[in-house]
C-alpha positions in Angstrom: 48.5 -68.2 43.4 49.4 -64.9 45.2 48.9 -65.1 48.9 47.6 -61.9 50.5 46.3 -60.2 53.6 44.3 -57.0 54.0 44.7 -54.4 56.7 42.1 -51.6 57.4 40.7 -50.3 60.7 37.2 -50.3 59.2 35.4 -53.6 58.5 33.5 -52.4 55.4 36.5 -51.8 53.2 37.9 -55.2 54.3 34.6 -56.8 53.2 34.9 -55.2 49.8 38.4 -56.4 49.3 37.3 -59.9 50.2 34.5 -59.8 47.7 36.8 -58.4 45.0 39.5 -61.0 45.6 36.9 -63.7 45.1 36.4 -62.3 41.6 39.9 -63.3 40.7 41.4 -66.7 40.2 44.9 -65.8 41.3 44.6 -63.9 44.7 44.2 -66.0 47.9 43.2 -63.5 50.6 44.3 -65.5 53.7 43.2 -63.1 56.4 42.0 -59.6 57.2 43.0 -57.4 60.1 41.7 -54.2 61.7 44.8 -53.8 63.8 48.3 -53.4 62.5 49.8 -55.1 65.6 47.9 -58.3 64.9 48.9 -58.1 61.3 52.6 -57.8 62.2 52.5 -60.8 64.4 50.8 -62.8 61.7 53.3 -61.8 59.0 56.2 -62.8 61.2 54.9 -66.3 61.2 53.2 -66.4 57.8 54.8 -64.2 55.2 52.6 -63.4 52.2 53.2 -62.1 48.7 50.9 -59.1 48.8 49.4 -56.6 51.3 46.2 -54.6 50.8 47.1 -51.8 53.2 45.1 -48.8 54.3 47.3 -45.7 54.9 45.2 -43.8 57.4 45.3 -46.2 60.4 44.9 -45.1 64.1 47.8 -47.0 65.7 50.4 -46.4 62.9 50.1 -45.2 59.4 50.2 -47.8 56.6 53.2 -46.0 55.2 55.2 -46.4 58.5 53.9 -50.0 59.0 55.2 -51.0 55.5 58.5 -49.3 56.1 58.9 -51.4 59.3 58.4 -54.7 57.6 61.6 -56.8 57.3 60.2 -59.0 54.5 60.0 -58.1 50.9 56.3 -58.0 50.2 54.3 -56.3 47.4 51.8 -53.7 48.6 48.7 -52.1 47.2 47.8 -49.0 49.3 44.2 -48.1 49.9 42.9 -44.8 51.3 40.2 -42.2 51.1 42.8 -39.4 51.1 44.5 -38.6 47.8 47.3 -36.6 49.4 48.9 -39.9 50.6 49.3 -41.3 47.1 52.7 -39.9 46.5 54.0 -41.2 49.8 52.8 -44.7 48.8 54.4 -44.6 45.4 57.7 -43.5 46.9 57.7 -46.9 48.7 57.5 -48.7 45.3 53.9 -49.7 45.8 52.4 -51.8 43.1 49.4 -49.5 42.9 47.3 -47.1 44.9 43.5 -47.4 45.3 41.5 -44.3 46.2 38.4 -45.2 48.0 35.7 -45.9 46.9 37.1 -47.9 44.0 35.3 -50.2 41.6 35.9 -53.8 40.8 37.4 -52.8 37.5 39.9 -50.5 39.1 40.7 -53.2 41.7 41.4 -55.7 38.9 43.8 -53.3 37.2 45.8 -53.1 40.5 45.9 -56.8 41.2 46.9 -57.7 37.6 49.9 -55.4 38.0 50.7 -57.4 41.1 50.3 -60.6 39.2 52.6 -59.6 36.4 55.2 -58.3 38.9 54.9 -61.5 41.0 55.5 -63.6 37.8 58.6 -61.5 37.1 60.0 -62.0 40.6 59.5 -65.8 40.5 60.7 -66.4 36.9 62.9 -69.4 36.3 66.5 -68.4 36.8 67.5 -70.3 33.6 65.3 -68.2 31.4 66.9 -65.1 30.0 64.6 -62.2 30.7 63.6 -59.9 27.8 62.1 -57.3 30.1 62.7 -55.6 33.4 60.3 -53.7 35.6 61.1 -50.0 36.3 59.3 -47.6 38.6 59.1 -44.2 37.0 56.8 -41.3 37.5 54.6 -43.3 39.9 54.1 -46.1 37.4 55.5 -49.7 37.3 56.8 -49.9 33.7 57.6 -53.1 31.8 60.7 -52.1 29.9 62.1 -54.3 27.0 65.8 -54.6 27.6 66.5 -54.3 23.9 65.2 -50.7 24.1 67.9 -49.5 26.4 70.6 -47.3 24.8 72.5 -46.6 28.0 72.0 -46.0 31.7 73.3 -42.9 33.5 73.7 -42.8 37.3 72.8 -39.6 39.2 73.3 -40.1 43.0 70.3 -42.2 44.1 68.6 -42.0 40.8 69.1 -43.4 37.3 68.3 -42.0 33.9 67.6 -44.9 31.5 68.1 -43.5 28.0 66.0 -45.4 25.3 66.7 -45.8 21.6 63.6 -43.7 20.8 65.0 -40.7 22.6 62.9 -41.0 25.7 64.4 -41.1 29.2 63.0 -43.0 32.2 64.0 -41.7 35.6 63.9 -44.2 38.4 65.1 -44.3 42.0 67.8 -47.1 42.0 71.5 -47.7 42.2 74.0 -48.6 39.5 74.8 -51.8 41.3 71.2 -52.7 41.7 70.2 -52.2 38.1 73.3 -54.0 36.8 72.4 -57.1 38.9 69.1 -57.3 37.0 70.8 -57.2 33.6 72.8 -59.9 31.8 76.6 -59.4 32.3 77.0 -60.8 28.8 75.0 -58.0 27.3 75.7 -55.0 29.6 78.8 -53.6 31.3 79.6 -50.8 33.6 82.2 -48.6 32.0 82.2 -45.6 34.3 80.9 -44.9 37.8 78.1 -43.1 36.1 77.4 -45.2 33.0 76.3 -48.7 32.0 76.2 -49.6 28.3 74.8 -52.6 26.3 77.5 -54.3 24.2 75.4 -54.3 21.0 75.1 -50.5 21.1 78.8 -49.9 20.9 79.9 -48.7 17.5 83.6 -47.9 18.3 86.1 -47.2 21.0 88.6 -44.4 20.7 90.7 -42.4 23.1 89.0 -44.0 26.2 85.6 -43.0 24.8 82.8 -45.3 23.6 80.7 -44.2 20.6 77.1 -45.4 20.7 74.4 -45.4 18.2 72.9 -41.9 17.9 76.4 -40.2 18.1 76.4 -40.5 21.9 79.9 -40.6 23.4 80.5 -42.3 26.8 83.7 -42.0 28.7 85.5 -45.1 30.1 86.5 -44.7 33.8 90.0 -45.5 34.8 89.0 -48.1 37.3 86.7 -49.8 34.7 89.1 -49.6 31.7 90.8 -53.0 32.1 87.6 -55.0 32.6 85.9 -53.2 29.7 88.8 -53.8 27.2 89.0 -57.4 28.2 85.3 -58.0 27.8 85.2 -56.0 24.6 88.0 -58.1 23.2 90.6 -55.3 23.0 92.8 -56.2 25.9 
């Protein structure tokens, strides 16, 4: 069961969220708030899994309220103003609901939260076959086996897939590597992570991948790579 609260300065939207949550069997809407200050006090004592959060609030915007939370909580933003959508997705929102929204659209959003919640609370002993990536304002379930290699670009990553497509996501090399098995992936350069099974050959400090892609081996990563690859 996913625990949730809803925050909106207008009672009517809160009533709709309550009604829609009752139509699911996996969302427990514990409380609703019309004031962000009251919601913040509640969250400090009773953390929840999910927030339904209006963006256009009188005391503080939903965007700033969510930025100020110390706990890692999923959020579905709600608003009548479409111009706020991109700000919401920049904060890695599960989804964005534009008022007025139907029950069907609401269920799409909460099912995304359900799947992401299941991923976050997976059993540690179970080897994951997928990771979730946020790209182009979507939460994408990406099969790990589809990854050809990962390229780092400042605060962004380009995930190159075997079908030639590229997913761009805001993340760090360290962060993405922590979500991948160290038995299957290795960082070989400050800007590149490769899966072992994609490596065809190693020559002159360069890795040849399927598709004739050549990846350089960084000096500071060479020893660890050669040891892991069985060459050292």
